[in-house]
Backbone of each chain as ProteinMPNN parsed JSONL, in Angstrom:
{"seq_chain_A": "MEKVIVVRNPHGLHARPAAKFVRAASSVQEEVTIEKNGKTANAKSILGIMSLGVSRGDSVKLFVNAEEREDLMFRLEEILTAEDES", "coords_chain_A": {"N_chain_A": [[4.426, -137.765, -19.207], [1.111, -137.516, -17.611], [-1.49, -136.211, -15.583], [-4.695, -135.869, -14.274], [-6.145, -133.648, -12.022], [-8.108, -132.689, -9.2], [-8.491, -129.622, -7.757], [-7.87, -129.081, -4.423], [-6.854, -127.424, -2.62], [-7.661, -124.845, -0.43], [-7.351, -122.133, -1.246], [-6.857, -122.288, -3.835], [-4.658, -121.862, -6.778], [-3.025, -119.502, -6.013], [-0.938, -116.651, -5.181], [1.003, -117.592, -2.586], [0.843, -120.536, -2.595], [0.902, -120.659, -5.441], [3.44, -119.76, -5.858], [4.938, -121.754, -4.586], [4.339, -123.975, -6.177], [5.47, -123.15, -8.723], [8.169, -123.109, -7.951], [8.631, -125.84, -7.246], [8.062, -127.112, -9.778], [9.996, -125.81, -11.244], [12.208, -127.213, -10.592], [13.056, -129.25, -12.309], [14.431, -130.033, -15.447], [12.709, -130.607, -17.609], [9.998, -129.832, -19.646], [7.015, -128.53, -18.142], [3.696, -128.381, -17.698], [0.453, -126.882, -17.044], [-2.987, -127.257, -17.36], [-6.066, -125.836, -17.876], [-9.546, -125.863, -18.395], [-8.831, -126.029, -21.165], [-6.987, -124.132, -21.518], [-3.629, -123.641, -21.485], [-0.816, -123.307, -19.281], [2.692, -122.544, -18.785], [4.213, -124.26, -16.295], [6.362, -123.275, -14.967], [6.155, -120.661, -14.854], [5.468, -117.844, -12.951], [3.676, -115.801, -13.512], [2.236, -116.982, -15.557], [1.014, -118.906, -14.266], [-0.561, -117.739, -12.272], [-2.136, -116.235, -14.003], [-3.876, -118.191, -14.959], [-5.82, -118.665, -13.105], [-6.541, -120.566, -11.09], [-8.771, -122.343, -9.106], [-10.038, -123.642, -5.916], [-11.65, -126.792, -6.554], [-11.411, -126.742, -9.131], [-10.81, -128.562, -12.087], [-7.623, -129.729, -13.116], [-5.091, -130.382, -15.601], [-2.057, -131.942, -15.268], [1.053, -131.99, -16.929], [4.066, -133.524, -17.562], [6.899, -133.446, -19.306], [8.351, -135.904, -19.474], [9.272, -139.338, -18.743], [9.789, -140.534, -16.187], [9.068, -139.058, -13.78], [7.82, -139.285, -11.379], [8.084, -138.341, -8.798], [8.184, -135.663, -8.779], [5.519, -135.178, -10.029], [4.038, -136.15, -7.977], [4.78, -134.243, -6.029], [3.704, -131.821, -6.928], [0.915, -132.531, -6.974], [0.406, -132.737, -4.364], [0.754, -130.075, -3.536], [-1.401, -128.95, -4.895], [-3.604, -130.292, -3.63], [-3.37, -129.916, -1.012], [-5.142, -129.462, 1.841], [-4.955, -127.847, 3.988], [-3.53, -125.665, 3.164], [-2.249, -122.354, 3.404]], "CA_chain_A": [[3.347, -138.247, -18.145], [0.162, -136.505, -17.278], [-2.426, -136.672, -14.648], [-5.82, -135.001, -14.047], [-6.198, -133.479, -10.56], [-9.053, -131.882, -8.65], [-7.893, -128.746, -6.782], [-8.502, -129.17, -2.937], [-6.236, -126.285, -1.813], [-8.655, -123.745, -0.274], [-7.117, -120.912, -1.936], [-6.551, -122.508, -5.282], [-3.34, -121.597, -6.959], [-2.855, -118.089, -5.842], [0.036, -116.263, -4.315], [1.839, -118.603, -1.819], [0.643, -121.92, -3.21], [1.376, -120.528, -6.778], [4.894, -119.693, -5.86], [5.474, -122.869, -4.137], [4.122, -124.833, -7.48], [6.432, -122.737, -9.746], [9.451, -123.507, -7.505], [8.674, -127.248, -7.514], [8.011, -127.371, -11.385], [11.318, -125.511, -11.902], [13.309, -128.059, -10.082], [13.303, -130.114, -13.186], [14.767, -129.298, -16.861], [11.814, -130.773, -18.52], [8.77, -128.912, -19.779], [6.046, -128.873, -17.235], [2.563, -127.533, -17.937], [-0.775, -127.153, -16.255], [-3.974, -126.885, -18.253], [-7.464, -125.648, -17.117], [-10.584, -125.436, -19.472], [-8.392, -125.859, -22.529], [-5.952, -123.165, -21.567], [-2.333, -124.194, -20.825], [0.187, -122.446, -18.862], [3.994, -123.003, -18.324], [4.182, -124.321, -14.797], [7.517, -122.54, -14.294], [6.011, -119.17, -14.996], [4.422, -117.379, -11.926], [2.603, -114.969, -14.183], [1.425, -117.801, -16.29], [0.149, -119.826, -13.298], [-1.597, -116.697, -11.632], [-3.202, -115.748, -14.852], [-4.68, -119.33, -15.263], [-6.837, -118.435, -12.16], [-7.059, -121.86, -10.679], [-9.432, -122.167, -7.711], [-10.579, -124.945, -5.351], [-12.804, -127.497, -7.068], [-11.25, -126.858, -10.455], [-9.997, -129.809, -12.585], [-6.516, -129.358, -14.017], [-4.321, -131.529, -16.111], [-0.619, -131.693, -15.073], [1.783, -132.571, -17.86], [5.568, -133.377, -17.366], [7.654, -134.004, -20.412], [9.31, -137.048, -19.127], [8.396, -140.6, -18.331], [10.005, -140.906, -14.903], [9.048, -137.837, -12.846], [6.84, -139.521, -10.232], [8.537, -137.493, -7.523], [7.538, -134.288, -9.176], [4.137, -135.249, -10.097], [3.624, -136.275, -6.611], [4.891, -132.895, -5.19], [2.779, -130.893, -7.541], [-0.268, -132.847, -6.604], [0.469, -132.565, -2.845], [0.614, -128.57, -3.411], [-2.7, -128.671, -5.314], [-4.668, -130.925, -2.906], [-3.155, -129.646, 0.484], [-6.439, -128.95, 2.522], [-4.551, -126.877, 5.012], [-2.606, -124.716, 2.667], [-2.625, -121.072, 3.728]], "C_chain_A": [[2.369, -137.146, -17.803], [-0.853, -137.068, -16.396], [-3.536, -135.399, -14.417], [-6.038, -134.879, -12.586], [-7.234, -132.456, -10.246], [-8.433, -130.98, -7.526], [-8.445, -128.852, -5.445], [-7.961, -128.171, -2.146], [-7.397, -125.253, -1.693], [-8.457, -122.567, -1.005], [-6.686, -121.072, -3.455], [-5.038, -122.266, -5.47], [-2.974, -120.153, -7.129], [-1.737, -117.825, -4.914], [0.966, -117.264, -3.688], [1.919, -119.885, -2.48], [1.256, -121.811, -4.64], [2.874, -120.501, -6.874], [5.461, -120.955, -5.553], [5.405, -123.958, -5.511], [5.21, -124.422, -8.463], [7.862, -123.312, -9.281], [9.565, -125.069, -7.593], [8.749, -127.582, -8.93], [9.363, -127.003, -12.07], [12.522, -126.373, -11.391], [13.781, -129.153, -11.062], [13.563, -129.395, -14.663], [13.589, -129.542, -17.768], [10.682, -129.862, -18.612], [7.647, -129.554, -18.719], [4.803, -127.866, -17.409], [1.437, -127.888, -17.16], [-1.923, -126.523, -17.024], [-5.35, -126.838, -17.593], [-8.473, -125.142, -18.262], [-9.86, -125.17, -20.816], [-7.346, -124.829, -22.706], [-4.718, -123.702, -20.746], [-1.301, -123.216, -20.486], [1.501, -123.229, -18.393], [4.024, -123.1, -16.757], [5.475, -123.696, -14.126], [7.41, -121.206, -14.412], [4.992, -118.754, -13.994], [3.431, -116.553, -12.57], [1.584, -115.903, -15.006], [0.467, -118.538, -15.292], [-1.06, -118.833, -12.738], [-2.641, -116.279, -12.524], [-4.199, -116.937, -15.216], [-5.968, -119.315, -14.296], [-7.425, -119.745, -11.699], [-7.567, -121.873, -9.237], [-9.76, -123.588, -7.277], [-11.667, -125.489, -6.159], [-12.449, -127.574, -8.655], [-10.448, -128.181, -10.819], [-8.978, -129.392, -13.407], [-5.781, -130.551, -14.472], [-2.861, -131.101, -16.009], [0.019, -132.537, -16.267], [3.383, -132.452, -17.658], [6.074, -134.125, -18.573], [8.784, -135.007, -20.245], [8.519, -138.201, -18.583], [8.658, -140.868, -16.768], [10.148, -139.758, -14.018], [7.964, -138.083, -11.807], [6.756, -138.442, -9.249], [8.011, -136.055, -7.762], [6.144, -134.218, -9.28], [3.442, -135.324, -8.666], [3.631, -134.859, -5.681], [3.946, -131.761, -5.658], [1.325, -131.271, -7.067], [-0.609, -132.553, -5.192], [0.183, -130.906, -2.745], [-0.992, -128.302, -3.828], [-3.936, -129.253, -4.443], [-4.386, -130.72, -1.397], [-4.341, -128.866, 0.958], [-6.049, -127.814, 3.395], [-3.542, -125.739, 4.487], [-3.006, -123.356, 2.924], [-2.212, -120.054, 2.476]], "O_chain_A": [[2.746, -135.978, -17.713], [-1.095, -138.275, -16.416], [-3.227, -134.208, -14.398], [-6.118, -135.904, -11.908], [-7.291, -131.428, -10.922], [-7.936, -131.475, -6.514], [-9.662, -128.68, -5.383], [-8.458, -127.951, -1.041], [-8.01, -124.855, -2.683], [-9.456, -121.97, -1.404], [-6.254, -120.151, -4.149], [-4.243, -122.419, -4.543], [-2.664, -119.666, -8.217], [-1.517, -118.581, -3.968], [1.771, -117.776, -4.465], [2.998, -120.302, -2.902], [2.013, -122.69, -5.051], [3.499, -121.079, -7.763], [6.45, -121.313, -6.193], [6.373, -124.665, -5.79], [5.85, -125.316, -9.018], [8.609, -123.888, -10.072], [10.621, -125.536, -8.021], [9.597, -128.417, -9.245], [9.832, -127.553, -13.067], [13.673, -126.187, -11.786], [14.724, -129.89, -10.775], [12.988, -128.355, -14.984], [13.418, -128.743, -18.689], [10.425, -129.135, -17.652], [7.457, -130.755, -18.524], [4.957, -126.653, -17.262], [1.344, -128.998, -16.635], [-1.849, -125.332, -17.327], [-5.717, -127.735, -16.834], [-8.227, -124.148, -18.945], [-10.203, -124.226, -21.527], [-6.84, -124.609, -23.806], [-4.786, -124.112, -19.588], [-0.932, -122.372, -21.302], [1.465, -124.291, -17.771], [3.871, -122.103, -16.051], [5.6, -123.627, -12.903], [8.375, -120.491, -14.141], [3.832, -119.161, -14.059], [2.282, -116.622, -12.133], [0.382, -115.663, -15.113], [-0.724, -118.717, -15.545], [-2.256, -119.123, -12.773], [-3.779, -115.997, -12.149], [-5.276, -116.657, -15.743], [-7.016, -119.867, -14.634], [-8.612, -120.02, -11.874], [-6.877, -121.469, -8.301], [-9.772, -124.547, -8.048], [-12.595, -124.743, -6.473], [-13.076, -128.335, -9.392], [-9.647, -128.748, -10.076], [-9.264, -128.723, -14.4], [-5.817, -131.608, -13.842], [-2.454, -130.076, -16.557], [-0.437, -133.644, -16.553], [3.905, -131.338, -17.602], [5.72, -135.278, -18.82], [9.895, -134.934, -20.769], [7.395, -138.117, -18.087], [7.759, -141.402, -16.119], [11.243, -139.479, -13.53], [7.266, -137.15, -11.409], [5.761, -137.799, -8.916], [7.448, -135.419, -6.871], [5.526, -133.317, -8.712], [2.467, -134.653, -8.327], [2.772, -134.496, -4.878], [3.491, -130.911, -4.892], [0.562, -130.349, -6.779], [-1.73, -132.178, -4.849], [-0.598, -130.508, -1.881], [-1.71, -127.55, -3.167], [-5.069, -128.779, -4.528], [-5.096, -131.297, -0.573], [-4.546, -127.727, 0.537], [-6.819, -126.861, 3.515], [-2.872, -125.035, 5.242], [-4.185, -123.109, 2.666], [-2.457, -118.85, 2.552]]}, "seq_chain_B": "MVSLVIISHSAKIAEGVKEMADQMTGGAVPIVSCGGFEGGLGTDEERIRAGIQAVYSPDGVLILLDLGSAVLTAESVLETLSDSEREKIAIADAPLLEGALFSSVEASIGSPLSKVKEVAEQAAFFRKLETGNS", "coords_chain_B": {"N_chain_B": [[21.95, -116.069, -7.009], [19.48, -113.621, -7.964], [18.891, -110.637, -6.335], [16.469, -108.426, -4.7], [15.947, -104.96, -4.458], [13.811, -102.718, -2.942], [12.385, -99.657, -3.416], [10.644, -97.027, -1.976], [8.724, -93.965, -1.515], [7.517, -94.166, 0.853], [8.381, -95.586, 4.033], [6.782, -97.529, 5.109], [5.373, -98.686, 3.158], [7.429, -99.836, 1.447], [8.487, -101.572, 3.393], [6.172, -103.289, 3.657], [5.998, -104.239, 1.101], [8.242, -105.73, 0.958], [7.692, -107.59, 2.835], [5.489, -109.014, 1.957], [6.564, -110.126, -0.328], [8.676, -111.678, 0.704], [7.156, -113.61, 1.94], [5.878, -114.948, -0.312], [8.331, -116.084, -1.22], [9.223, -117.593, 0.695], [11.286, -116.563, 1.937], [13.559, -117.077, 0.567], [14.985, -115.416, -1.211], [17.216, -112.708, -1.278], [15.964, -109.603, -0.044], [15.885, -106.175, 0.103], [14.339, -103.384, 1.797], [13.961, -99.967, 1.065], [12.852, -97.337, 2.249], [11.368, -94.033, 2.462], [12.344, -90.891, 3.939], [14.369, -89.214, 6.232], [12.569, -89.699, 8.311], [10.069, -89.237, 7.232], [8.123, -88.845, 4.252], [9.918, -89.779, 1.281], [12.809, -90.214, -0.758], [15.802, -91.789, 0.06], [19.183, -91.227, -0.559], [21.49, -92.304, 0.757], [20.335, -94.414, 2.154], [19.57, -96.114, 0.117], [22.016, -96.67, -1.303], [23.118, -98.152, 0.884], [21.398, -100.188, 1.044], [21.606, -101.462, -1.444], [24.213, -102.417, -1.298], [23.844, -104.184, 0.772], [22.501, -106.318, -0.186], [23.884, -106.933, -2.577], [24.802, -108.861, -5.257], [26.716, -110.93, -7.362], [25.188, -112.325, -9.23], [23.236, -110.496, -9.783], [21.209, -107.493, -9.244], [18.098, -106.43, -8.711], [16.238, -103.576, -8.982], [13.308, -102.194, -7.658], [10.782, -99.802, -7.779], [8.739, -96.816, -6.579], [7.495, -94.028, -7.782], [8.157, -91.249, -9.827], [10.634, -89.104, -8.236], [11.799, -91.176, -7.028], [13.061, -92.7, -8.962], [14.964, -90.867, -10.047], [16.669, -90.487, -7.774], [17.528, -93.275, -7.367], [18.973, -93.635, -9.639], [20.944, -91.768, -9.369], [22.357, -92.845, -7.262], [23.232, -95.158, -8.469], [25.122, -93.999, -10.413], [27.16, -93.486, -8.644], [28.456, -95.893, -8.244], [30.776, -98.447, -9.325], [31.715, -99.33, -12.54], [31.682, -102.214, -12.923], [30.065, -102.99, -10.973], [27.567, -101.74, -11.501], [26.715, -102.716, -13.823], [25.682, -105.061, -13.152], [23.283, -104.244, -11.989], [19.894, -103.452, -12.293], [17.124, -101.532, -13.132], [13.745, -101.945, -12.716], [10.93, -101.169, -14.82], [8.352, -101.256, -13.654], [5.217, -101.994, -11.985], [5.269, -101.441, -8.412], [4.385, -103.308, -6.168], [3.177, -105.645, -7.471], [5.171, -106.226, -9.309], [7.384, -106.729, -7.72], [6.411, -108.96, -6.268], [5.981, -111.02, -8.292], [8.426, -111.1, -9.446], [10.016, -111.819, -7.4], [9.529, -114.39, -7.073], [10.388, -115.406, -9.424], [13.217, -114.889, -9.199], [13.717, -116.59, -7.194], [13.656, -119.037, -8.358], [16.114, -119.18, -9.573], [16.488, -117.707, -11.799], [18.114, -115.725, -14.496], [19.274, -112.125, -14.163], [18.165, -110.681, -16.275], [15.747, -111.983, -16.904], [14.453, -112.037, -14.67], [13.847, -109.365, -14.371], [12.368, -108.991, -16.699], [10.005, -110.397, -15.97], [9.152, -108.795, -13.935], [8.515, -106.538, -15.196], [6.466, -107.55, -16.856], [4.409, -107.802, -15.098], [2.859, -105.636, -15.102], [0.942, -105.955, -16.708], [-0.753, -107.901, -15.882], [-3.706, -109.413, -15.216], [-6.344, -108.854, -12.822], [-9.048, -109.275, -12.511], [-9.878, -110.653, -14.73], [-9.118, -113.378, -15.184], [-8.335, -116.847, -15.961], [-10.919, -117.669, -15.214], [-12.814, -116.513, -16.675]], "CA_chain_B": [[20.534, -115.724, -7.121], [19.237, -112.206, -8.05], [18.296, -110.18, -5.203], [15.806, -107.229, -5.013], [15.877, -103.608, -3.7], [12.435, -102.155, -3.009], [12.412, -98.321, -3.107], [9.357, -96.304, -2.029], [8.746, -92.836, -0.792], [6.93, -94.589, 2.303], [8.937, -96.798, 4.59], [5.771, -98.613, 5.374], [5.036, -99.315, 1.736], [8.594, -100.587, 1.192], [8.526, -102.962, 4.268], [5.072, -104.171, 3.39], [6.103, -105.098, -0.271], [9.138, -106.785, 1.284], [7.062, -108.671, 3.784], [4.706, -109.974, 1.079], [7.604, -110.919, -1.234], [9.295, -112.657, 1.597], [6.301, -114.73, 2.282], [5.974, -115.579, -1.598], [9.494, -116.953, -1.505], [9.688, -118.268, 1.887], [12.645, -115.836, 2.511], [14.72, -117.64, -0.216], [15.473, -114.302, -1.991], [17.51, -111.546, -0.436], [15.266, -108.44, -0.463], [15.936, -105.045, 1.113], [13.469, -102.254, 1.623], [14.626, -98.725, 1.364], [11.734, -96.348, 2.049], [11.282, -92.966, 3.302], [13.497, -89.795, 4.072], [14.317, -88.366, 7.424], [11.329, -89.919, 9.163], [8.849, -88.774, 6.495], [8.048, -89.379, 2.915], [10.861, -89.355, 0.28], [13.782, -91.391, -1.062], [17.232, -91.403, 0.677], [20.39, -91.921, -1.373], [22.279, -93.144, 1.602], [19.704, -95.706, 2.522], [19.392, -96.86, -1.028], [23.192, -97.223, -1.356], [23.499, -99.196, 1.897], [20.534, -101.266, 0.751], [22.236, -102.139, -2.726], [25.365, -102.946, -0.801], [23.587, -105.264, 1.666], [22.183, -107.491, -0.985], [24.634, -107.15, -3.771], [25.156, -110.177, -5.588], [27.325, -110.927, -8.737], [24.134, -112.798, -10.047], [22.521, -109.33, -10.18], [20.266, -106.884, -8.331], [16.821, -105.736, -9.552], [15.548, -102.237, -8.18], [11.811, -101.925, -7.959], [10.569, -98.369, -7.062], [7.325, -96.425, -6.893], [7.258, -93.167, -8.783], [8.838, -89.82, -9.768], [11.946, -88.825, -7.869], [12.485, -92.384, -6.633], [13.893, -92.961, -10.161], [16.183, -90.032, -10.061], [17.432, -90.958, -6.589], [18.091, -94.533, -7.645], [19.848, -93.324, -10.662], [22.09, -91.058, -8.868], [23.195, -93.898, -6.373], [23.775, -96.034, -9.518], [26.161, -93.216, -10.922], [28.347, -93.48, -7.847], [28.972, -97.236, -8.331], [31.737, -98.843, -10.134], [31.065, -99.757, -13.863], [31.454, -103.546, -12.858], [28.869, -103.128, -10.039], [26.491, -101.106, -12.233], [26.244, -103.642, -14.866], [24.89, -106.073, -12.486], [22.221, -103.762, -11.303], [18.983, -103.097, -13.313], [15.912, -100.884, -12.614], [12.492, -102.484, -13.466], [9.826, -100.27, -15.259], [7.256, -102.152, -13.319], [4.472, -101.61, -10.799], [6.123, -101.853, -7.266], [4.063, -104.465, -5.468], [3.079, -106.714, -8.332], [6.43, -106.512, -9.797], [8.184, -107.324, -6.568], [5.903, -110.357, -5.999], [6.386, -111.827, -9.347], [10.0, -111.133, -9.76], [10.801, -112.504, -6.451], [9.331, -115.861, -7.357], [11.333, -115.553, -10.604], [14.547, -114.893, -8.675], [13.854, -117.838, -6.298], [13.996, -120.338, -9.051], [17.574, -119.131, -10.024], [16.461, -117.134, -13.251], [19.028, -114.558, -14.627], [18.66, -110.806, -13.892], [17.274, -110.215, -17.441], [14.562, -112.662, -16.892], [13.651, -111.527, -13.349], [13.443, -107.948, -14.802], [11.233, -109.118, -17.605], [8.764, -110.858, -15.361], [8.628, -107.72, -13.057], [7.703, -105.571, -16.147], [5.17, -108.076, -17.407], [3.393, -107.77, -13.985], [2.053, -104.409, -15.362], [-0.151, -106.497, -17.479], [-1.529, -108.994, -15.026], [-5.157, -108.974, -14.901], [-6.882, -109.378, -11.585], [-10.427, -109.892, -12.566], [-10.171, -111.462, -16.08], [-8.236, -114.509, -15.199], [-8.789, -118.126, -16.679], [-12.185, -118.08, -14.867], [-13.705, -115.794, -17.584]], "C_chain_B": [[20.371, -114.311, -7.174], [18.567, -111.815, -6.807], [17.487, -108.891, -5.515], [15.983, -106.037, -3.956], [14.609, -102.91, -3.974], [12.568, -100.653, -2.481], [11.043, -97.703, -3.2], [9.546, -94.957, -1.285], [8.18, -93.041, 0.644], [7.653, -95.741, 2.729], [7.927, -97.843, 4.762], [5.454, -99.266, 4.124], [6.217, -100.234, 1.397], [8.828, -101.831, 2.05], [7.557, -103.711, 3.893], [5.286, -104.986, 2.146], [7.148, -106.079, 0.123], [8.471, -107.994, 1.986], [6.204, -109.599, 2.912], [5.58, -110.83, 0.253], [8.2, -112.052, -0.461], [8.478, -113.847, 1.828], [5.997, -115.573, 1.012], [7.037, -116.622, -1.672], [10.02, -117.658, -0.37], [11.022, -117.762, 2.419], [13.812, -116.348, 1.729], [15.6, -116.486, -0.867], [15.925, -113.188, -1.14], [16.754, -110.287, -0.995], [15.489, -107.448, 0.644], [14.914, -104.063, 0.907], [14.122, -100.941, 1.927], [13.519, -97.697, 1.219], [11.845, -95.237, 2.979], [12.58, -92.099, 3.383], [13.345, -89.201, 5.295], [13.037, -88.586, 8.198], [10.12, -89.69, 8.341], [8.942, -89.532, 5.1], [9.239, -88.945, 2.045], [11.837, -90.449, 0.012], [15.202, -90.902, -0.541], [18.309, -92.056, 0.033], [21.143, -92.765, -0.419], [21.761, -94.497, 1.947], [19.575, -96.736, 1.432], [20.896, -97.413, -1.269], [23.606, -98.385, -0.43], [22.661, -100.382, 1.526], [21.069, -102.194, -0.337], [23.396, -102.93, -2.099], [24.946, -104.134, 0.035], [23.08, -106.418, 0.935], [22.752, -107.72, -2.279], [25.091, -108.501, -3.952], [25.747, -110.313, -6.958], [26.201, -111.507, -9.73], [23.23, -111.556, -10.513], [21.612, -108.775, -9.004], [19.171, -106.29, -9.103], [16.252, -104.679, -8.508], [14.166, -102.15, -8.626], [11.52, -100.512, -7.247], [9.082, -97.935, -7.334], [7.403, -95.388, -7.941], [8.197, -92.075, -8.686], [10.362, -89.817, -9.259], [12.529, -90.194, -7.353], [13.464, -92.909, -7.753], [15.248, -92.217, -10.183], [17.06, -90.387, -8.876], [18.162, -92.312, -6.765], [19.255, -94.379, -8.651], [21.134, -92.57, -10.26], [22.954, -91.813, -7.986], [23.888, -94.651, -7.389], [25.126, -95.195, -10.074], [27.416, -93.28, -10.101], [28.975, -94.76, -7.731], [30.141, -97.376, -9.343], [31.072, -99.391, -11.281], [30.675, -101.263, -13.496], [30.168, -103.777, -11.911], [27.646, -102.949, -10.734], [25.963, -102.004, -13.3], [25.54, -104.9, -14.383], [23.589, -105.641, -11.817], [21.222, -103.19, -12.443], [17.679, -102.453, -12.593], [14.732, -101.431, -13.397], [11.515, -101.301, -13.622], [8.64, -100.918, -14.95], [6.479, -101.606, -12.089], [5.121, -102.144, -9.579], [5.709, -103.248, -6.651], [3.891, -105.711, -6.364], [4.28, -107.103, -8.962], [7.33, -107.137, -8.875], [7.694, -108.854, -6.385], [6.319, -111.292, -7.094], [7.685, -112.085, -9.573], [10.619, -111.817, -8.618], [10.739, -113.98, -6.563], [10.289, -116.293, -8.502], [12.771, -115.744, -10.2], [14.71, -116.141, -7.804], [13.997, -119.039, -7.064], [15.309, -120.277, -9.805], [17.552, -118.356, -11.409], [17.578, -115.935, -13.251], [18.435, -113.168, -14.388], [17.65, -110.371, -15.114], [15.822, -110.739, -17.507], [13.672, -112.151, -15.735], [13.096, -110.156, -13.72], [12.109, -108.0, -15.751], [9.941, -109.455, -16.957], [8.215, -109.687, -14.503], [7.79, -106.857, -14.106], [6.485, -106.099, -16.73], [3.968, -108.001, -16.315], [2.533, -106.546, -14.198], [0.88, -104.927, -16.133], [-0.978, -107.463, -17.001], [-2.826, -108.606, -14.833], [-5.564, -109.631, -13.512], [-8.268, -110.016, -11.604], [-10.782, -110.764, -13.729], [-9.044, -112.598, -16.142], [-8.893, -115.734, -16.077], [-10.246, -118.475, -16.172], [-13.15, -117.515, -15.987], [-13.905, -116.66, -18.685]], "O_chain_B": [[21.11, -113.666, -6.43], [17.755, -112.562, -6.261], [17.784, -108.275, -6.539], [16.139, -106.241, -2.752], [14.333, -102.537, -5.114], [12.82, -100.423, -1.298], [10.352, -97.775, -4.217], [10.475, -94.846, -0.485], [8.353, -92.191, 1.517], [7.665, -96.775, 2.06], [8.239, -99.016, 4.556], [5.273, -100.483, 4.139], [5.96, -101.392, 1.068], [9.254, -102.897, 1.607], [7.843, -104.897, 3.722], [4.897, -106.149, 2.039], [7.038, -107.228, -0.303], [8.705, -109.171, 1.711], [6.196, -110.814, 3.107], [5.406, -112.042, 0.127], [8.229, -113.205, -0.892], [8.982, -114.967, 1.911], [5.858, -116.789, 1.145], [6.835, -117.772, -2.062], [11.097, -118.254, -0.403], [11.736, -118.401, 3.19], [14.956, -116.119, 2.122], [16.812, -116.638, -1.022], [15.143, -112.706, -0.321], [16.859, -109.943, -2.172], [15.348, -107.712, 1.838], [14.584, -103.884, -0.265], [14.783, -100.807, 2.957], [13.283, -97.228, 0.105], [12.319, -95.37, 4.107], [13.675, -92.493, 2.982], [12.271, -88.652, 5.545], [12.484, -87.611, 8.708], [9.06, -90.01, 8.879], [9.619, -90.531, 4.859], [9.554, -87.756, 2.08], [11.676, -91.549, 0.542], [15.629, -89.763, -0.73], [18.413, -93.282, 0.031], [21.434, -93.912, -0.758], [22.457, -95.508, 2.036], [19.486, -97.944, 1.65], [20.994, -98.629, -1.434], [24.263, -99.359, -0.799], [23.131, -101.512, 1.664], [21.032, -103.422, -0.251], [23.505, -104.116, -2.413], [25.697, -105.11, 0.013], [23.234, -107.525, 1.451], [22.272, -108.548, -3.054], [25.635, -109.19, -3.09], [25.123, -109.678, -7.807], [26.257, -111.215, -10.925], [22.559, -111.639, -11.542], [21.321, -109.438, -8.008], [19.417, -105.666, -10.135], [15.883, -104.976, -7.372], [13.867, -102.044, -9.815], [12.072, -100.226, -6.185], [8.337, -98.524, -8.117], [7.379, -95.824, -9.092], [8.932, -91.906, -7.714], [11.213, -90.483, -9.849], [13.754, -90.288, -7.271], [14.522, -93.471, -7.471], [16.355, -92.744, -10.299], [18.253, -90.578, -9.112], [19.308, -92.448, -6.338], [20.341, -94.935, -8.487], [22.221, -92.777, -10.799], [24.151, -91.539, -7.897], [25.099, -94.826, -7.253], [26.176, -95.833, -10.141], [28.534, -93.171, -10.603], [30.047, -94.802, -7.127], [30.407, -96.457, -10.118], [29.959, -99.901, -11.145], [29.516, -101.625, -13.699], [29.364, -104.682, -12.134], [26.74, -103.78, -10.669], [24.769, -101.972, -13.597], [24.915, -105.651, -15.131], [22.882, -106.433, -11.193], [21.669, -102.55, -13.394], [17.286, -102.915, -11.522], [14.73, -101.38, -14.627], [11.301, -100.535, -12.683], [7.858, -101.181, -15.864], [7.026, -100.861, -11.275], [5.546, -103.297, -9.644], [6.497, -104.193, -6.609], [4.434, -106.761, -6.021], [4.462, -108.302, -9.176], [8.031, -108.073, -9.261], [8.479, -109.801, -6.363], [6.973, -112.297, -6.816], [8.08, -113.21, -9.878], [11.696, -112.388, -8.791], [11.664, -114.723, -6.235], [10.877, -117.374, -8.502], [13.478, -116.599, -10.732], [15.815, -116.677, -7.722], [14.431, -120.051, -6.514], [15.621, -121.177, -10.584], [18.565, -118.382, -12.108], [17.885, -115.309, -12.237], [17.213, -113.024, -14.405], [16.56, -109.827, -14.934], [14.889, -110.125, -18.024], [12.469, -111.904, -15.813], [11.951, -109.848, -13.387], [11.102, -107.302, -15.634], [8.895, -108.908, -17.304], [7.002, -109.562, -14.337], [6.618, -106.533, -13.917], [5.562, -105.364, -17.08], [2.782, -108.121, -16.623], [1.521, -106.417, -13.509], [-0.15, -104.254, -16.151], [-1.914, -107.867, -17.691], [-3.088, -107.522, -14.312], [-5.175, -110.743, -13.155], [-8.615, -110.994, -10.942], [-11.779, -111.485, -13.749], [-8.213, -112.667, -17.047], [-9.873, -115.541, -16.797], [-10.791, -119.476, -16.637], [-14.231, -118.075, -16.169], [-14.624, -116.313, -19.621]]}, "name": "protein", "num_of_chains": 2, "seq": "MEKVIVVRNPHGLHARPAAKFVRAASSVQEEVTIEKNGKTANAKSILGIMSLGVSRGDSVKLFVNAEEREDLMFRLEEILTAEDESMVSLVIISHSAKIAEGVKEMADQMTGGAVPIVSCGGFEGGLGTDEERIRAGIQAVYSPDGVLILLDLGSAVLTAESVLETLSDSEREKIAIADAPLLEGALFSSVEASIGSPLSKVKEVAEQAAFFRKLETGNS"}
């Protein structure tokens, strides 16, 4: 399953939100990736996520290699769109 | 879970690195800071030995350190430990702050010591200005 999300987190996917994102993605066995501008990063890799440089306003595509992971997709979207994330 | 030992010549640096890593992980990873010597700059064998013992875990301990004699001090502490303890402890050849931040997140997801160490060492190549935005 995949979903395109516009990042609303004021700080994008840096430092703390990035760490939170990696921990959430690592809670499942399946492959989880995030794509921005044609570049794909392993969502379980903190270096991969931080190197992708995701900022507020960016459009990213989340991919979870499983059909029934709505809970994870929801959690990842929540992290990316949290307006009050510090 | 792998735990981290932060060694710096400066107690303030070691504390600050721990503070930032704790915030990255939400405090999920045991991290101890071992900085300074006799109130000034330096590295203290006793403090490092106590730090390792405080966070020791059979899953492993990763040591991150700053420069020069920090390596020698950490190595002499390791020599005093038993073989079974020593094989669970690794020193990362990594930048102290970036290595600690990235490897703490890796440790928080339950990765083995070899992987946590690898992530710390890859932090040396992390670009700050040339990210995916370029």
